[in-house]
C-alpha positions in Angstrom: 104.3 159.8 -0.4 106.2 162.9 0.7 106.1 164.1 4.3 104.0 167.1 3.3 101.5 164.9 1.4 101.3 162.5 4.3 100.6 165.3 6.7 97.9 166.7 4.5 96.3 163.2 4.0 96.2 162.7 7.8 94.8 166.2 8.3 92.2 165.7 5.7 90.8 162.6 7.4 90.9 164.3 10.8 89.0 167.3 9.4 86.4 165.0 8.0 85.8 163.6 11.5 86.0 167.0 13.2 83.6 168.8 10.9 81.0 166.2 11.9 81.8 166.4 15.5 80.4 168.5 18.4 83.8 168.5 20.1 87.2 168.9 18.4 89.3 168.6 21.6 92.5 170.5 22.4 95.6 168.4 22.6 98.3 169.6 25.0 101.1 168.1 22.9 101.8 166.4 19.6 104.2 163.7 18.7 106.6 164.0 15.8 106.6 160.9 13.6 108.3 160.0 10.4 106.9 160.6 7.0 106.5 156.9 6.4 104.6 156.5 9.7 102.4 159.4 8.8 101.6 157.8 5.5 100.7 154.5 7.0 98.5 156.1 9.7 96.8 158.2 7.1 96.1 155.0 5.1 94.6 153.4 8.2 92.4 156.4 8.8 91.1 156.2 5.3 90.0 152.6 5.9 88.2 153.9 9.1 86.2 156.4 7.1 84.2 153.4 5.7 84.6 150.8 8.4 83.9 151.7 12.1 86.8 151.0 14.4 85.0 149.3 17.3 86.9 149.1 20.5 85.8 146.4 22.9 86.4 147.9 26.3 86.9 151.4 27.7 86.5 152.3 31.5 85.8 156.0 31.2 82.5 155.6 33.2 84.4 154.2 36.2 86.8 157.1 36.0 83.8 159.4 36.6 82.7 157.3 39.6 86.1 157.0 41.2 87.2 160.6 40.6 84.0 162.7 40.8 81.3 160.4 42.2 79.4 160.4 38.8 79.1 164.2 38.6 78.9 164.4 34.8 79.9 168.1 34.5 83.1 167.7 36.6 85.0 166.1 33.7 84.6 167.6 30.3 85.2 165.1 27.4 85.3 168.0 25.0 88.6 169.0 26.5 91.9 167.3 26.7 91.7 165.0 29.7 95.4 164.2 29.5 95.8 167.7 31.0 94.0 166.7 34.2 96.0 166.4 37.4 95.5 162.7 37.0 95.6 162.3 33.3 93.0 160.2 31.5 93.3 158.2 28.2 90.0 159.3 26.7 88.3 162.4 25.4 86.3 163.2 22.3 89.2 164.9 20.5 91.5 161.9 20.9 88.7 159.4 20.0 88.3 161.4 16.8 92.1 161.5 16.2 92.2 157.7 16.7 89.4 157.1 14.2 87.2 155.4 16.7 83.7 154.7 15.2 82.2 152.4 17.8 82.9 152.1 21.5 81.8 149.5 24.1 81.8 151.6 27.3 82.4 149.3 30.3 79.8 149.6 33.1 82.2 147.9 35.5 81.6 147.7 39.2 84.2 146.2 41.6 84.0 142.5 42.5 85.0 140.7 45.7 86.0 137.3 46.9 83.0 135.0 46.9 81.1 136.8 44.1 78.2 139.2 44.3 77.6 141.5 47.3 74.2 142.9 48.3 73.8 146.2 46.4 75.9 145.3 43.4 72.8 145.5 41.1 72.1 149.0 42.4 75.7 150.1 41.6 75.4 148.5 38.2 72.2 150.4 37.4 73.9 153.6 38.5 76.8 152.9 36.1 74.3 152.1 33.2 72.4 155.3 34.0 75.5 157.4 34.1 76.9 156.0 30.8 73.6 156.7 29.1 73.6 160.3 30.5 77.2 160.7 29.2 76.2 159.6 25.8 73.2 162.0 25.8 75.3 164.9 27.0 77.7 164.5 24.1 75.0 163.7 21.6 76.8 165.6 18.8 79.5 163.0 19.0 78.0 159.9 20.7 74.8 157.9 20.0 73.5 154.8 21.7 73.6 151.8 19.4 71.5 148.7 20.0 72.3 146.7 16.9 75.0 146.2 14.3 72.9 148.2 11.8 72.8 151.0 14.3 76.6 151.0 14.5 77.0 151.2 10.8 74.4 154.0 10.5 75.8 156.1 13.4 79.3 155.8 12.0 78.1 156.9 8.5 76.5 160.0 10.2 79.9 161.0 11.7 79.2 160.0 15.3 80.7 157.4 17.6 78.4 154.5 18.1 78.2 153.8 21.8 77.3 150.5 23.4 77.4 149.3 27.0 79.2 146.2 28.3 79.1 144.7 31.8 82.4 143.6 33.2 81.8 140.7 35.6 78.7 138.6 36.2 78.8 139.4 39.9 77.1 142.6 38.9 73.7 141.0 38.3 73.6 139.5 41.9 72.6 136.0 40.6 69.5 137.4 39.0 68.3 136.7 35.4 65.8 139.5 36.0 68.6 142.0 36.5 70.3 140.6 33.4 67.1 141.3 31.4 66.7 144.8 32.7 70.3 145.6 31.9 69.6 144.4 28.3 66.6 146.7 28.1 68.7 149.5 29.3 71.2 149.1 26.5 73.8 146.5 27.7 75.0 144.5 24.7 77.6 142.2 26.3 78.4 140.8 29.7 81.7 139.4 30.9 80.9 136.4 33.0 83.6 137.1 35.5 86.1 139.8 36.5 89.2 139.3 38.7 87.4 137.2 41.2 85.2 134.2 40.7 81.5 134.7 40.5 79.4 132.2 42.5 78.5 130.5 39.2 81.6 131.0 37.1 85.4 130.7 37.6 87.7 133.6 36.9 91.1 133.3 35.2 92.8 135.1 38.1 91.2 133.3 41.1 91.4 129.9 42.6 89.6 127.2 40.7 86.2 126.7 42.4 83.7 125.1 40.0 86.0 124.1 37.2 84.0 126.3 34.9 80.3 127.2 34.9 77.7 125.9 37.4 74.2 124.9 36.3 73.1 128.5 36.8 76.1 129.8 34.9 75.1 127.8 31.9 71.6 129.1 32.2 73.0 132.6 32.2 74.7 131.9 28.9 71.5 130.4 27.4 69.5 133.5 28.5 72.1 135.8 27.1 71.7 134.0 23.8 68.0 134.4 23.9 68.2 138.1 24.8 70.7 138.9 22.1 73.5 139.9 24.6 77.0 138.9 23.6 78.8 136.5 26.0 82.2 138.0 26.8 84.8 135.6 28.0 87.5 138.1 29.0 88.7 137.5 32.6 87.2 133.9 32.7 89.1 130.7 33.4 89.9 128.2 30.7 87.2 125.9 32.2 84.6 128.7 32.0 85.7 129.5 28.5 85.2 125.9 27.4 81.9 125.5 29.1 80.5 128.7 27.6 81.6 127.7 24.2 79.9 124.4 24.5 76.6 125.9 25.8 76.4 129.0 23.6 74.6 128.8 20.3 75.7 132.3 19.3 79.2 133.7 18.6 81.2 134.8 21.6 83.9 137.5 22.2 86.8 138.2 24.4 86.3 142.0 24.7 89.9 142.5 25.9 92.3 139.5 26.0 95.4 138.1 24.3 96.9 134.7 23.4 98.5 132.4 25.9 100.7 131.1 23.0 102.6 134.5 23.1 102.2 135.5 26.8 101.2 132.8 29.3 98.8 134.5 31.6 95.5 133.7 33.3 93.9 136.5 31.4 94.9 135.2 28.0 93.3 132.6 25.7 94.7 129.0 25.5 95.3 127.5 22.0 92.5 124.9 22.3 90.0 127.6 23.2 91.1 129.6 20.2 90.5 126.6 18.0 87.0 126.2 19.5 86.3 129.9 19.1 87.0 129.6 15.4 84.3 127.0 15.1 82.0 129.2 17.1 82.6 132.2 14.9 83.8 134.4 17.7 86.4 137.2 18.1 89.3 137.9 20.3 89.6 141.7 20.8 93.3 142.0 21.4 94.1 144.2 24.4 96.9 146.6 25.2 97.3 145.8 28.9 101.1 145.5 29.2 101.2 142.4 31.4 98.9 140.5 29.1 100.8 141.7 25.9 104.4 141.3 27.0 106.0 138.2 28.6 108.8 140.5 30.0 106.3 142.8 31.7 104.3 139.9 33.0 107.4 138.3 34.5 108.5 141.7 36.1 105.1 142.1 37.7 105.2 138.6 39.1 108.6 139.2 40.5 107.5 142.4 42.1 104.5 140.7 43.7 106.8 138.0 45.1 109.1 140.7 46.6 106.2 142.5 48.2 105.0 139.3 49.8 108.5 138.6 51.1 108.7 142.1 52.6 105.4 141.7 54.3 106.6 138.5 56.0 109.9 140.2 56.9 108.2 143.4 58.2 104.7 142.7 59.4 102.8 145.8 60.3 105.5 148.0 59.0 104.4 149.7 55.8 107.3 152.1 55.7 109.8 149.2 55.6 107.7 147.6 52.9 107.7 150.8 50.8 111.5 151.3 51.2 112.1 147.6 50.3 110.1 147.7 47.2 111.7 151.0 46.2 115.1 149.5 46.6 114.0 146.4 44.5 112.8 148.6 41.7 116.1 150.5 41.7 117.8 147.2 40.9 114.9 146.0 38.7 113.6 149.0 36.7 110.0 148.6 35.3 109.7 147.1 31.9 107.6 148.7 29.2 105.6 146.9 26.5 105.6 148.2 22.9 103.3 148.2 19.9 105.2 145.2 18.5 104.1 143.1 21.5 100.4 143.8 20.8 101.0 143.1 17.1 102.6 139.8 18.0 99.4 138.6 19.5 97.4 139.7 16.4 99.9 137.8 14.3 99.6 134.7 16.4 95.8 134.6 16.5 95.6 135.3 12.8 98.1 132.5 12.0 96.2 130.0 14.3 92.5 130.7 13.5 92.4 133.4 10.9 92.0 137.1 10.4 88.2 136.8 10.8 88.5 136.2 14.5 90.3 139.4 15.5 89.4 142.8 17.0 90.8 145.4 19.4 89.9 146.1 23.0 92.3 148.7 24.4 91.1 148.8 28.1 91.8 152.5 28.1 91.1 154.2 31.4 91.0 150.8 33.1 94.7 150.6 33.5 97.6 152.9 34.4 100.5 151.9 32.2 100.2 151.3 28.5 102.6 150.1 25.8 104.9 152.7 24.3 103.1 154.2 21.3 99.6 153.2 22.5 99.3 155.6 25.4 95.7 156.8 24.7 92.7 156.4 22.4 94.3 158.5 19.6 96.9 155.9 18.9 94.9 153.1 17.1 96.3 154.2 13.7 99.8 153.5 15.1 98.9 149.9 15.8 97.4 149.6 12.3 100.6 151.1 10.8 102.6 148.4 12.5 100.3 145.8 11.0 100.8 147.4 7.5 104.6 147.0 8.0 104.0 143.3 8.7 102.1 142.9 5.4 98.5 143.3 6.4 96.2 144.6 3.7 93.5 147.3 3.9 90.9 144.4 3.9 92.7 142.9 6.9 92.6 146.2 8.8 88.9 146.6 8.0 88.2 143.1 9.5 90.2 143.7 12.6 88.9 147.2 13.1 85.2 146.4 13.0 83.9 144.0 10.4 84.5 141.0 12.5 82.7 142.4 15.5 79.8 143.5 13.3 79.5 139.9 12.1 79.4 138.6 15.6 76.8 141.2 16.6 74.6 140.2 13.6 75.0 136.5 14.5 74.0 137.2 18.1 71.0 139.2 16.9 69.9 136.4 14.5 70.2 133.7 17.1 68.2 135.8 19.6 65.3 136.1 17.1 65.3 132.4 16.6 65.4 131.5 20.3 62.7 134.0 21.2 60.3 132.2 18.9 61.2 128.9 20.7 61.1 129.7 24.4 60.1 132.4 26.9 62.4 134.2 29.3 64.0 131.8 31.8 62.6 131.8 35.3 65.6 129.8 36.7 66.9 130.9 40.0 70.4 130.6 41.3 69.4 129.2 44.7 67.3 126.4 43.1 69.6 125.4 40.2 72.9 125.4 42.0 71.5 124.0 45.3 70.2 121.0 43.3 73.6 120.6 41.6 75.4 120.7 45.0 73.1 118.1 46.6 73.4 115.8 43.6 77.2 115.9 43.9 77.3 115.0 47.6 
């Protein structure tokens, strides 16, 4: 394909999306790419005309809370948010350019040591309410999706199917009632933990507390299965992963995680868990977070953390000395950047170990500051797929990774919910009762 033909092919697909869109966006800059790269990206975009690209995790709603206190009109997603004083990764123009057809919007709220805090459920509900208002405001481009069939229909109508995902079980304040209300409000997955342990589930980036799930944590998984809410194991410890996979009767996901076999990190998935996930029918939505994608980046971050701790011991109560010391360290140890190839290596690894049917993508855009070179914002998914084409992936493979695998999981979760709802009512289990009994039995 000639350079001119490739540009026209790409433009044709983008015009298809933009003519159906309410916002076309205004990019502040464009990147020059080779004719071969243009052709591969155009090929990927043609696949995404028929199969929705479903991203597992985007933190735009938290950007609104942290920047403008949830004032919806103060950030306009119809304009290029990369042009803001503090650039963002997401806006409608770039979502269209990236071929995104389905988005799980994270309704994240901060966690804390020890798990839930009083008031977390209120903040969760505010985030859910805001995200639904955001979807409504941009209704020419977004539409709330509750089922896999909704996603397919909305994508065919030229919009971006929008779903909600909770990041961290602390958000429900130990209450299955809050979980159920969140589901009624449109939440379709919940990550069991975030960076800290929940009182009933261990995180992958905290000290081991329970060794996995408590009795109440297992009941949370069972109730999610009954509701038809996907269990998300991103951020969980290996023990929590294994317990959830044992308890769940529906497929599970990792909404944004990578493989320990490529980059050893507490946020990534061990080989034995991958093997069990294959039997479960679940999906790892490979993430772009540099420290989870690149061993070199992960090691640099660990070294920097170690140096900060040393400086704090050397200069207690002297923040200026700490800043100067870390600046000097970074001069001798420049930051390392991840690349598209690092992300593709995780896709290769998971495909080779458990099969192409267990892969998706979960960028974590607007939830992190740094991103791999070439994956700087939501417009760049075609660049990742171009890299996979160069590695021998087919159009059918790209379709599975982009959305077909996640749609299969969603349908499996929906079927299991219908089955379970015929068998049992909503659980009336209470955290204080279940885990108090477990604690007294272990004494």
